[in-house]
N, C-alpha and C positions, 0 to 999 in steps of 0.2 A: 504493500500500499503506498508506504514513505518513498519508494520508488517512482511508482506512476504521479504521484504528487510532486514531486520534484521535476519529472519529465514535463506536466501541467506547467507547472510556474516558470519552466524555462520554455515553454512555447514549443513542445514536440508531442506530437501523439505516441502511442505506444509502438508502433510500428517505426518509429523515428522519422516522420514527415512534420513538417510544420503546424500546428494548429489555426484554425482559423482566427485568432485574435492575435499572434504573434504576425501572421501575414498581412494585418490592415498597415493599409500603406502608413506611413507616418506623414506628419504634416508637412513637414520640409520638402517633402519630393510629391506630393499630390499635386495634381494640373491645375493652374491658376484659374479661375473663372472670366468668364470675359466681362462683367461688371468692374471684377478687382484691375483685371488686364487696362480697361478703360480708367479707371481712377488714378492707378498708379501713372499712367502715360499722360493724366491732365490733359485732355483734350479739350479745347474751349470752344470750338464749333462743330459744326454739321460736315465739314470738309473734313477736319482731323479726325473727327471720330469714324469717318466712314475709312478713310487710310485705317486707321487702328485696328479696327474692326477687320477688316481685309487683311493684316497681318497677324492678326487672331488667328484668322482662319488657316492662313499657309503655315503658322509655325507651332499653336496649337493644336489645331485641328487635322492638320496633315494634307490640307486641300491644296492641289497643283495650281488650282486658279479658282475663281469665285463670280458667281454670278450676282444679279440684281436680288435672287430669292434668298441665295445665301446671305446676304449682307443686309436683307429686311429681317430674316431669321436671328440675325444677331445682333439688331438693333433690339429686337423684343426680348432676346434674352438676356441682356444688360438692363434691361427695362427702361431705355431710351427711347425718345421718340423717334418714330420713323420718319425721316426728312419727307415731304411730298414728293420730289422727284431726286429720286437715287442716283438716278443716271447723269444728273446735272453736278452733282457732287463729285461724281466719279471722273466728269470731263474736266472738272477743274484740276483735281490731282494730277491727270491726263498731260492737261496745258503746263502745269508746275515741273510736269518731268517726273512724277512721284508714283505714278500707275501707268500701266499700257494693256492694250489690248491682249488676251491670251492668245496663242496659235489657233487653239482649237474651241468650238463652242462648247458648254456644259451643258447638258439637257436642253439642246437645242436653241440655246440662250447665250447671247455673247457673256464672255466670261474677261475676266483681267487678272492680272499678276502686278504685285508691288515690283518695282524697278529698284536697283541697287541705289538710287540717291534717294527712292522713296522711303527706305531701311532706314537710310543715314540719316534722313530727316527726323523720323519718328524716333529714333534713339538719340538723336540731339535734342530733344524735347521740342519738334517741332519749330527748330530755329536752323536756319541755312547755316551749314558747315562753311566755318572761314575757310579762305584759300592759304593753301600752304605757302610758305616763303621760303 
């Protein structure tokens, strides 16, 4: 009985595998929610939020590209108001060089990806990187 109790406390079952309590994901390694991601990035307008949600979908959800439907779902999951015209927000990001159209459509809808300058812009707190000297 004492050996079994010791295994339970150590997080292993009688057959030596881990128990469900020991295999629970530690808080430090769990996936960040889209709301936490937006709050951490401090996006201040719909264009920045659209860019941040696109980045989240690529990096946290593993999407190769994202479309209008994905962005709308992202806004809703973050409990943010969905912009009336998401395509306009994406087009502003494209104009700024932060997004580009993906090579292929996704679910027969135009899809986009972040550019490397869009990723840097986001990582730099929505500030343009100063030129190297």
